[in-house]
Structures are given as structure tokens and as C-alpha cells.
C-alpha positions in Angstrom: 111.5 166.0 92.5 109.1 168.5 90.8 110.3 170.4 87.8 111.2 174.1 88.3 110.7 176.9 85.8 111.5 180.6 85.7 109.9 183.4 83.8 109.6 187.1 83.2 106.4 189.1 83.3 107.0 192.1 81.0 104.9 195.1 81.9 104.4 198.6 80.7 102.7 201.6 82.3 99.5 202.9 80.7 97.1 205.7 81.8 94.6 203.1 83.0 97.2 200.9 84.8 99.8 198.3 84.1 99.6 196.2 80.9 101.3 192.8 80.8 102.7 190.8 77.9 101.4 187.2 77.9 102.1 184.4 75.5 99.9 181.7 74.1 101.4 178.2 73.9 101.9 176.7 70.5 101.1 173.2 69.3 97.9 171.2 68.6 96.9 170.8 72.3 96.5 174.5 72.8 94.9 175.3 69.4 91.5 176.9 70.0 92.1 177.4 73.7 92.1 181.0 75.0 90.7 181.9 78.4 92.9 180.4 81.1 95.5 179.2 78.6 98.0 182.1 78.4 101.2 182.3 80.3 104.2 184.4 81.3 107.1 183.4 79.1 108.9 180.8 81.1 110.8 177.5 80.9 112.7 174.9 82.9 115.8 175.8 84.9 118.8 173.6 84.4 120.2 171.6 87.4 122.9 174.2 88.4 121.3 177.2 86.8 120.4 180.4 88.6 116.6 181.2 88.2 116.9 184.9 87.1 119.4 184.2 84.2 117.2 181.2 83.2 114.1 183.4 83.2 115.9 185.9 80.9 117.0 183.1 78.6 113.6 181.5 78.4 112.0 184.9 77.7 114.4 185.4 74.8 113.9 181.9 73.4 110.1 182.1 73.6 109.6 185.6 72.3 112.7 186.6 70.4 112.8 189.8 72.6 115.9 190.7 74.5 115.0 191.3 78.2 117.1 194.1 79.8 116.9 196.2 82.9 116.3 195.5 86.6 114.0 192.7 87.5 111.4 192.9 90.3 111.0 189.6 92.2 107.5 188.2 92.2 108.3 185.1 94.2 107.4 181.6 93.3 104.2 179.6 92.9 103.5 175.9 92.9 101.4 175.1 89.9 98.5 172.6 90.1 100.6 169.9 88.4 103.4 170.4 91.0 105.8 172.5 89.0 107.5 175.3 90.9 107.6 178.6 88.9 109.9 181.6 89.9 108.9 184.9 88.3 110.2 188.4 88.0 108.5 191.5 86.5 110.5 193.6 84.1 109.3 197.0 82.8 109.6 197.4 79.0 107.9 197.2 75.7 107.8 194.8 72.8 105.8 194.6 69.6 103.8 191.3 69.6 103.9 191.2 65.8 107.7 190.8 66.1 107.3 187.5 68.1 109.9 184.9 67.2 109.7 181.7 69.2 111.8 178.6 69.3 110.2 175.3 68.3 109.6 171.8 69.6 108.9 168.5 67.8 106.3 166.0 68.5 104.5 163.1 66.7 101.5 164.6 65.0 98.9 163.4 64.4 99.4 160.9 67.3 100.2 157.4 66.1 101.2 158.7 62.6 104.9 158.2 63.0 105.5 161.7 61.6 107.4 164.3 63.6 106.2 167.9 63.2 107.7 171.1 64.5 105.5 173.6 66.4 106.4 177.0 67.9 106.6 176.9 71.7 104.6 180.2 71.6 102.3 181.0 68.8 101.4 184.5 69.7 101.9 187.3 72.3 99.6 190.1 73.3 99.4 193.0 75.7 96.5 192.9 78.3 95.4 195.1 81.1 95.4 193.4 84.4 91.6 192.6 84.4 91.8 190.9 81.0 95.1 189.2 81.9 93.4 187.6 84.8 90.8 186.1 82.5 93.5 184.8 80.0 96.3 183.6 82.2 96.6 180.0 83.5 94.9 180.0 86.9 98.1 178.9 88.7 100.0 181.9 87.5 97.3 184.6 88.3 98.9 185.4 91.7 101.9 186.8 89.8 99.5 189.5 88.4 98.3 190.4 91.9 101.9 190.6 93.1 102.8 192.9 90.2 99.8 195.1 90.9 100.8 195.3 94.6 104.3 196.3 93.6 103.6 198.9 90.9 100.1 200.0 91.9 96.8 199.7 90.1 97.4 202.8 88.1 100.9 201.6 87.1 102.6 204.5 88.9 
């Protein structure tokens, strides 16, 4: 059975249209990758966990920001690797310089026998929708289209 994740797409209204907060994955695999590498903050859902509370938990764990307020459903997407991602949009604001991510451990360098800790997310940034489409993982780009359809191109 494919893995299932849930995430929140934080957005804010700007005069030129909505801006979204995307995160860049941490760790050596993603170092130096930019276009097509960013994501909505998301993570795996536990076996008996409801997706929306899981999305709020994962957002908090990956960013250190406390998500609050009503969530707008953006549906679900099957990713190229088979994972199913549920997403919601949440209007709000956050300062990317205040990012505080949880960590994961992996052997690095490979074959060294040494475990190193890396942040799950190494940075966050606000993007307008055009730039977000360039940065986001291709399998998640339809979430941006769904947000735009729901709040409008001008963010009103």
C-alpha cells in the first residue's frame, strides 16, 4: 500500500496575487537543488490518524510555526513515486527567518558508519504563484492551481 502524507500550503494575500510559503528539504541529497525541489510542508499520516490534524502537526514539526485558522481543502494528488498527498490551504503569515525544523539522522557520508543529523527542512521562502510553480516539486504543482482557483489570481 502506498504511503500517504498530508500538508498545509500557507498563503498570504498580496497586491499582485497570492504568495505561498514553500520549504526546501534538508540533507545532502537536496543540497544545491532548487528549481523543482521545493515542497509544501507535509509528512506521513499515521495508520489511524485523520489527515487534517496530521497536516497541522507536520507543518508545525517542519517549520516551527503554529498553524491556526480554517483550512481550505485542496484535495489529494498521487505523486510520481506513488505517494498520495492530501493538502489544505491556510491563510496566514510567517517569517522564514524564524524557521525551526525537526531533524532526521542518516549515515553520511554513505559507507562511513557515522550517523549525522540534518534538518528535515533547511529553509522556507515566500513565492508568488508564478515563481512557486518553477520551484515546487512537479507532482505538487496542481495544488498551486487549486489554490489560485479558490482564492483568485489577485488573491481576493
